[in-house]
C-alpha positions in Angstrom: 35.2 -17.3 153.3 32.6 -19.6 152.3 33.2 -22.8 150.4 30.3 -24.5 148.4 29.4 -28.1 148.1 26.8 -29.7 146.5 24.5 -31.7 148.7 21.0 -33.5 148.3 19.5 -31.0 150.7 20.9 -27.9 148.4 23.6 -25.6 148.0 24.8 -24.7 151.6 27.6 -23.0 153.0 30.2 -24.6 155.4 28.0 -23.2 158.1 25.2 -25.2 156.7 22.9 -22.6 155.8 21.2 -22.1 152.2 22.1 -18.4 151.6 19.5 -15.7 150.4 19.8 -13.5 147.3 17.6 -10.2 146.8 17.7 -8.2 143.6 15.4 -5.3 143.8 15.3 -1.8 142.7 13.8 0.8 139.8 16.6 -0.3 137.4 16.0 -3.2 134.8 17.8 -6.4 134.9 16.5 -8.2 138.2 14.9 -10.9 136.1 17.6 -11.2 133.9 20.2 -11.7 136.4 17.9 -14.4 138.0 17.8 -15.9 134.8 21.3 -15.7 134.4 21.8 -17.7 137.9 19.2 -20.5 136.9 21.1 -21.1 133.7 24.5 -21.1 135.5 23.2 -23.3 138.2 21.5 -25.9 135.6 24.8 -26.0 133.6 26.6 -27.2 136.5 23.8 -29.9 137.2 22.1 -27.8 140.2 18.4 -28.6 139.9 16.3 -25.2 139.8 12.9 -24.1 140.6 11.9 -20.8 138.9 8.6 -19.3 140.0 7.2 -16.3 138.5 4.8 -14.0 140.5 2.7 -11.3 139.1 3.6 -12.5 135.3 1.6 -14.5 132.7 4.4 -16.8 131.7 4.3 -16.3 128.0 8.0 -14.3 127.8 10.9 -15.4 126.4 12.8 -16.3 129.3 9.5 -18.9 130.3 10.1 -20.5 127.0 13.8 -20.8 127.4 13.7 -22.1 130.9 10.9 -24.5 130.1 13.5 -26.1 127.5 16.4 -26.5 130.1 17.5 -29.5 131.6 17.5 -29.5 135.6 14.9 -26.3 135.3 11.2 -26.5 136.7 9.7 -23.3 135.5 6.3 -22.4 137.5 3.4 -19.6 136.8 0.0 -19.9 137.6 -1.0 -18.6 134.4 -2.4 -15.4 133.1 -1.8 -12.3 135.4 -3.7 -9.2 134.1 -2.3 -5.7 134.8 -3.6 -4.4 138.3 -5.5 -1.2 137.4 -6.0 1.7 140.0 -8.8 0.3 141.5 -6.6 -2.3 143.1 -6.1 -5.9 142.7 -8.6 -8.1 142.1 -9.5 -12.0 143.6 -7.4 -13.4 140.4 -4.3 -11.3 141.2 -4.5 -12.7 145.3 -5.2 -16.0 143.6 -2.2 -16.0 141.4 0.0 -14.7 144.2 -0.8 -17.7 146.9 -0.6 -20.5 143.8 2.9 -19.4 143.1 4.1 -19.2 146.8 2.4 -22.7 146.8 4.7 -23.6 144.0 7.6 -22.2 146.0 7.0 -24.4 149.0 6.9 -27.5 146.8 10.3 -26.6 145.6 11.6 -26.6 149.0 9.9 -29.9 150.1 11.4 -31.3 146.5 15.0 -32.0 145.6 15.7 -28.6 144.0 18.9 -26.8 145.1 18.1 -23.3 143.8 14.6 -21.3 144.4 13.9 -18.2 142.3 10.7 -16.4 143.1 10.8 -13.8 140.5 8.8 -10.5 141.3 7.7 -12.0 144.8 8.8 -8.5 146.1 6.3 -6.7 144.2 3.4 -8.7 145.5 4.0 -6.3 148.9 3.3 -3.5 146.7 -0.2 -4.4 146.2 -1.0 -6.4 149.5 -1.2 -10.1 147.7 1.3 -11.4 150.0 2.6 -10.1 153.4 5.9 -9.4 154.9 5.6 -12.6 157.3 4.6 -14.7 154.0 7.9 -13.7 152.4 10.1 -14.3 155.9 8.6 -17.6 156.7 9.5 -18.7 153.0 12.9 -17.2 153.9 13.2 -19.2 157.2 12.0 -22.7 155.9 14.7 -22.3 152.9 17.4 -21.7 155.3 19.6 -24.8 155.6 17.7 -26.4 152.5 17.6 -24.6 149.4 19.3 -21.5 148.0 16.6 -18.7 147.7 16.6 -15.6 145.2 13.8 -13.0 145.5 12.9 -10.1 143.0 11.0 -7.1 142.9 11.1 -3.2 142.9 11.4 -2.8 146.8 12.8 -5.0 149.6 11.9 -4.2 153.5 14.9 -3.8 155.6 14.2 -6.7 157.8 14.6 -9.2 154.7 17.6 -7.1 153.6 19.1 -7.6 157.0 18.5 -11.7 156.4 20.1 -11.8 153.2 23.5 -12.8 151.9 23.3 -11.0 148.8 21.7 -7.9 148.3 22.0 -6.0 144.7 20.0 -2.8 144.1 19.0 -2.0 140.2 19.3 1.8 140.1 17.5 3.2 137.0 19.7 6.0 135.5 18.3 6.2 132.1 15.8 4.5 130.1 14.0 4.8 126.5 10.7 4.6 127.8 10.9 7.8 129.2 11.4 9.2 125.8 8.3 7.5 124.9 9.7 4.3 123.2 7.7 1.1 123.6 8.7 -1.8 125.3 10.3 -4.5 122.8 9.8 -8.1 122.7 13.2 -9.9 123.4 14.6 -6.7 125.1 12.1 -5.6 127.8 9.9 -8.9 127.9 
């Protein structure tokens, strides 16, 4: 059994390790789960850094997170859709800047770091597996880390303490419904 204690260096188990959470899959709810954890942690007085990768920072969760005490929300700014021709320079810059925000959080006094959609950077080659594994290693023993996205590679899953796969069973999009503000984004 793992018992948690609050220390300046972050959420740590009795083994002295910052834990790794992976929320991945085709189903909806990964970001929502991460936001929920951020709200819970902030409500308990923990300092949270929420970094969004591959998003533009203008969603409902961004506005909410920016309004909460104990939460720092970071997003590099506008992120255009990646078209069939592949990523452009702006996509690579966005990912590298977001990764920089994550490293800043590790080197500060935050206790929870959420890297929303970081796993999706691998799909387009914006970051490498090594980038993600390096982040995991630097967080161990220092800060609780959450990573979200559509797919997680096996080595990352093996390192994780929490792994939740979101499975899509049914979605109105496949009936032709459009995404609704406040529900899907």
